[in-house]
C-alpha positions in Angstrom: 16.9 49.6 -29.1 18.9 46.8 -27.3 16.8 44.1 -25.6 17.1 43.9 -21.8 15.6 41.9 -18.8 14.7 43.0 -15.3 16.8 42.2 -12.2 13.9 39.9 -11.0 13.9 38.0 -14.2 17.6 37.6 -14.1 17.5 36.2 -10.6 14.6 33.9 -11.4 16.6 32.6 -14.4 19.7 32.0 -12.4 17.6 30.3 -9.7 16.0 28.0 -12.2 19.5 27.0 -13.4 20.6 26.2 -9.9 17.5 24.2 -9.1 17.9 22.2 -12.4 21.5 21.2 -11.6 21.3 17.8 -9.8 24.7 18.2 -8.3 23.4 21.2 -6.3 20.3 19.4 -5.0 20.7 17.0 -2.0 24.4 17.9 -1.6 26.5 17.1 1.5 28.8 20.0 2.6 31.4 20.0 5.4 32.4 23.2 7.2 32.4 25.2 10.4 29.4 27.1 11.7 29.8 30.8 12.2 27.3 33.6 13.1 24.6 31.2 14.2 21.2 32.8 14.9 17.9 31.2 15.9 14.9 33.4 15.6 12.5 32.5 18.3 9.4 33.8 16.7 9.8 32.0 13.4 12.0 29.1 14.6 14.3 29.4 11.5 18.0 29.1 11.8 20.5 31.3 9.9 24.3 30.9 9.9 27.4 30.9 7.7 29.3 27.7 6.9 32.9 28.3 6.2 36.3 26.6 5.8 39.8 28.2 5.6 39.2 29.9 2.3 35.5 30.5 1.7 32.0 30.8 3.2 28.4 30.3 2.2 25.2 31.6 3.7 22.8 28.9 5.1 19.2 28.8 6.3 17.4 25.9 8.0 13.7 26.4 8.3 11.7 25.4 11.4 10.0 22.5 9.6 13.5 21.0 9.1 15.3 21.8 12.3 12.6 20.8 14.9 13.9 17.2 14.9 17.5 18.1 15.5 19.0 16.2 18.5 21.5 19.0 19.3 21.7 22.8 19.1 24.2 24.0 16.5 26.6 26.7 17.7 29.5 28.8 16.4 32.8 26.9 15.9 31.1 23.5 15.5 32.4 21.4 12.6 29.4 19.8 10.9 28.3 17.9 7.9 25.0 19.1 6.5 22.6 18.1 3.8 21.0 20.7 1.6 20.2 22.3 -1.7 21.6 25.4 -3.4 19.2 28.1 -4.5 19.1 31.8 -5.0 17.5 34.4 -2.6 15.9 36.5 -5.3 15.4 39.7 -3.3 19.2 40.0 -2.7 20.4 38.2 -5.7 22.7 35.9 -3.7 22.8 32.1 -3.5 22.6 30.2 -0.3 22.3 26.7 1.1 18.9 25.6 2.2 19.7 23.0 4.9 17.6 19.8 5.4 19.8 18.0 8.1 22.9 18.7 10.2 25.3 16.2 11.9 28.4 16.9 13.9 31.2 15.9 11.6 32.3 12.8 13.5 28.8 11.4 13.5 28.2 12.8 10.0 30.7 10.5 8.4 29.0 7.6 10.1 25.6 8.8 9.0 26.8 9.0 5.4 27.9 5.4 5.6 24.6 4.4 7.1 22.6 6.2 4.4 24.7 4.4 1.7 24.0 1.0 3.3 20.3 1.9 3.8 19.9 2.7 0.0 21.7 -0.5 -0.9 19.5 -2.7 1.3 16.3 -0.9 0.1 17.3 -1.6 -3.5 17.7 -5.3 -2.6 14.2 -5.4 -1.1 15.1 -5.8 2.5 12.4 -3.3 3.6 9.6 -4.4 1.3 6.2 -4.4 3.0 5.0 -7.5 1.2 7.8 -9.5 2.9 6.6 -8.6 6.4 5.3 -11.5 8.4 2.2 -11.1 10.6 2.5 -11.5 14.4 0.8 -14.5 16.0 -2.5 -13.8 17.7 -1.5 -16.0 20.7 2.2 -16.4 21.4 2.9 -19.3 23.8 6.7 -18.8 23.6 8.6 -15.5 23.1 12.3 -15.2 22.3 14.2 -12.2 23.4 17.6 -11.1 22.1 19.1 -8.4 24.3 21.5 -7.7 27.1 20.6 -9.7 30.3 21.8 -6.7 32.3 19.8 -4.0 30.6 16.6 -2.3 31.6 15.0 -3.3 28.3 14.9 -7.0 29.4 13.4 -6.1 32.8 10.7 -4.0 31.1 9.9 -6.8 28.6 9.7 -9.5 31.3 7.6 -7.3 33.5 5.0 -6.6 30.8 4.8 -10.2 29.6 4.3 -11.5 33.2 1.5 -9.0 33.7 -0.3 -9.6 30.4 0.3 -13.3 29.9 1.8 -15.1 32.9 1.7 -18.5 31.2 3.8 -17.4 28.2 7.3 -18.9 28.2 10.2 -16.5 27.5 13.5 -17.7 26.1 16.3 -15.2 26.6 19.5 -15.1 24.5 22.1 -12.7 26.0 23.9 -10.4 23.6 25.9 -7.3 23.7 23.9 -4.3 22.4 26.8 -2.0 21.6 30.4 -2.3 20.8 32.4 -4.3 18.2 31.0 -7.7 19.2 27.3 -6.6 19.3 26.4 -7.2 15.6 27.8 -10.7 15.6 26.2 -11.6 18.9 22.8 -10.1 18.0 22.7 -11.9 14.6 23.8 -15.2 16.3 21.0 -14.8 18.9 18.3 -14.4 16.2 19.6 -17.5 14.3 19.8 -19.5 17.6 16.1 -18.8 18.4 15.1 -19.8 14.8 17.0 -23.1 15.2 15.3 -23.7 18.6 12.0 -24.1 16.8 9.5 -23.5 19.6 9.5 -19.7 19.4 6.4 -17.9 18.1 7.8 -14.4 18.0 11.2 -12.7 18.6 11.9 -9.4 20.3 15.3 -7.8 19.4 16.1 -4.6 21.2 17.7 -2.3 23.8 17.0 0.9 25.6 17.7 4.3 24.2 21.2 5.7 23.5 23.3 7.9 21.3 23.5 7.6 17.6 26.8 5.7 18.0 25.4 3.4 20.7 22.7 2.2 18.3 25.0 1.4 15.5 25.0 -2.4 16.2 21.4 -2.4 15.0 22.4 -0.6 11.8 24.9 -3.3 10.8 24.4 -5.5 7.8 24.9 -8.6 10.0 21.9 -7.8 12.2 19.7 -6.7 9.2 20.4 -9.9 7.3 19.6 -12.1 10.4 16.3 -10.3 10.9 15.5 -10.5 7.2 16.3 -14.2 7.0 14.3 -15.1 10.2 11.5 -17.5 9.7 9.9 -16.3 12.9 8.3 -12.9 13.0 10.7 -10.3 14.5 9.7 -7.2 16.6 12.4 -4.5 16.7 12.5 -2.4 19.9 15.6 -0.3 19.5 15.9 2.9 21.5 13.2 5.6 21.8 10.6 6.6 19.4 12.8 9.2 17.7 15.5 6.7 16.9 15.0 4.6 13.7 17.5 2.0 12.9 17.9 -0.3 9.9 16.8 -3.2 12.2 13.5 -1.2 12.7 13.0 -1.0 8.9 13.7 -4.6 8.2 11.8 -6.1 11.1 8.2 -7.4 10.6 7.0 -4.9 13.3 8.7 -1.9 14.8 8.0 -1.0 18.4 8.9 2.4 19.8 10.2 0.9 23.1 10.9 -2.5 24.6 7.7 -2.1 26.7 5.6 -1.6 23.6 7.3 -4.6 21.9 6.2 -6.9 24.8 2.7 -5.5 24.5 2.7 -6.3 20.8 4.2 -9.8 21.4 1.5 -11.1 23.8 -2.1 -10.2 24.3 -3.4 -9.1 27.6 -5.0 -12.2 29.1 -7.2 -10.0 31.4 -8.6 -8.2 28.4 -9.1 -11.5 26.5 -10.9 -13.0 29.5 -13.2 -10.0 29.8 -13.9 -10.2 26.0 -14.6 -14.0 26.4 -16.9 -13.4 29.3 -18.8 -10.7 27.4 -19.1 -12.9 24.3 -20.3 -15.9 26.5 -23.0 -13.7 27.9 -24.0 -12.5 24.4 -24.1 -16.1 23.2 -26.1 -17.3 26.2 -28.7 -14.6 25.7 -28.9 -15.4 21.9 -29.4 -19.1 22.7 -32.0 -18.4 25.3 -33.8 -16.0 22.9 -33.7 -18.6 20.2 -35.0 -21.4 22.6 -37.8 -19.1 23.8 -38.9 -18.4 20.2 -38.7 -22.1 19.2 -40.8 -22.9 22.4 -43.5 -20.4 21.4 -43.6 -22.0 18.0 -43.9 -25.5 19.5 -46.7 -24.3 21.8 -48.6 -22.9 18.9 -48.2 -26.1 16.9 -49.3 -28.2 19.9 -52.5 -26.2 20.1 -53.5 -27.2 16.6 -56.3 -29.8 16.1 -54.0 -32.4 14.7 -52.5 -32.9 18.1 -55.8 -32.8 20.0 -57.8 -35.1 17.5 -55.4 -36.7 15.0 -58.2 -39.2 13.9 -60.2 -36.3 12.6 -57.4 -35.3 10.3 -56.9 -38.9 9.2 -60.7 -39.3 8.4 -60.6 -36.1 6.4 -57.6 -37.2 4.4 -59.3 -40.7 3.9 -62.4 -39.0 2.5 -60.2 -36.9 0.2 -58.5 -40.1 -0.9 -61.8 -41.8 -1.6 -63.0 -38.9 -3.7 -59.8 -38.8 -5.7 -59.9 -42.6 -6.2 -63.5 -42.4 -7.4 -62.7 -39.6 -9.8 -59.7 -41.6 -11.1 -61.8 -44.7 -11.6 -64.4 -42.7 -13.5 -61.8 -41.1 -15.7 -60.2 -44.4 -16.5 -63.5 -45.9 -17.4 -64.4 -43.0 -19.6 -61.1 -43.3 -21.3 -61.5 -47.0 -21.8 -65.0 -46.6 -23.3 -63.6 -44.0 -25.7 -60.8 -46.3 -26.8 -63.3 -49.2 -27.3 -65.6 -47.1 -29.4 -62.6 -45.9 -31.5 -61.5 -49.5 -31.9 -65.0 -50.6 -33.1 -65.1 -47.8 -35.6 -61.7 -48.7 -37.0 -62.7 -52.5 -37.2 -65.8 -51.5 -39.2 -63.9 -49.4 -41.6 -61.3 -52.2 -42.0 -64.1 -54.8 -42.6 -65.6 -52.7 -45.3 -62.3 -52.8 -47.1 -61.9 -56.6 -46.8 -61.8 -58.6 -50.1 -64.2 -61.1 -48.6 -66.8 -58.5 -48.1 -66.4 -57.3 -51.7 -66.7 -60.9 -53.0 -69.9 -61.4 -51.0 -71.5 -58.8 -53.2 -70.9 -61.1 -56.4 -67.3 -60.2 -57.2 -64.6 -62.8 -58.0 -60.8 -62.8 -58.0 -59.1 -64.4 -61.1 -55.7 -65.9 -60.6 -53.3 -67.9 -62.8 -50.7 -70.0 -61.0 -51.5 -68.0 -57.9 -51.0 -64.6 -59.5 -53.9 -62.2 -59.6 -55.0 -61.2 -63.1 -55.3 -57.4 -63.3 -55.4 -56.9 -67.0 -56.9 -58.6 -70.1 -53.5 -58.5 -71.7 -52.2 -61.0 -69.2 -54.4 -63.9 -70.7 -55.1 -65.4 -74.0 -57.6 -67.8 -75.4 -57.3 -71.2 -74.0 -55.7 -70.0 -70.8 -56.7 -71.9 -67.7 -57.8 -69.6 -64.8 -59.0 -70.0 -61.2 -61.9 -67.8 -60.0 -62.2 -67.1 -56.3 -65.7 -66.3 -55.2 -67.1 -65.9 -51.7 -67.9 -69.5 -51.0 -65.3 -71.4 -53.2 -63.2 -71.6 -56.4 -64.0 -72.2 -60.1 -61.7 -73.5 -62.8 -62.2 -71.6 -66.0 -60.9 -71.6 -69.6 -60.8 -68.4 -71.7 -62.8 -68.9 -74.8 -62.9 -65.3 -76.0 -61.6 -61.9 -74.6 -62.8 -58.4 -75.4 -61.0 -55.4 -74.2 -63.3 -52.6 -72.9 
């Protein structure tokens, strides 16, 4: 019987082939939207993407489309990012969409993604290269348009939070062809100025195209090369630019950037007051405890009658001195007795003591005679006895 597979197995196999093909995963596709439907209950979007000769079914799930900044509609030319997979139940392939851009902005977005990947590869966004913000900034530099609401918001917040903080403003265009060059020059100017503690670079919200100056390589490189910490405050929270990614700190709005740049002096003053009270209470408690200890010590007898303590110590000294004298005397007597015993033993071994008992020492020319073989008949000898010397001549010798 010929082997066969089920329809489900066939679709699963084809689906695995599609998912394994890297060309079909994360692919950009250009076309026109047709038959757009948004299901309110699920939030999923279904539509067809077509060109002059072909069409493909598309689905964009709610988890992907909830961050879209526009509502797709029929006839709109778009550039979308997605992956090809098979819908197993119907056995047809479709495009599962991750992102959609109107075609004009889509080309710009593709260029931006390419630049972003290149900068990321070169380490521009590395976390270990981020510089910490100063705890107390005495001088803040701001690079933005002098006519924009962003600058007014920044100045208002800094004045409220830290009136004594100096603000150095460098005017720059924030959109248009000259904006990247002016923004980068402003950052470098503040670095060269030398007195700046932190730099805020930003503008208010705007369209994707309006924010493109902050996605330029010129601005990214100026922020990356800045020796001074940089806070990026570009657009609203949903807008993320390359300047946000390379900056040391990203603020959602210019107002938040000012809050990050300078501490609230009122809050600091309240904290200082609270800490001063705590420190004062701790010192007072410590002084009180030490005072109690001093009172206790002053109540001891040594302070009331110090002579009594001195007398007691003097008696102890006398007792110790007496014991030391007795010990030394006993030690000295023991040493004297040992010396007498040693002298007696030495005296018993003395040749003079031996000779006093009738012994004599024979010598010839000063050499002691120890053997009969050392003399012969006629030899002249000297005999040393206890009370003098005798001159002798050997007449006979007899060996024992």
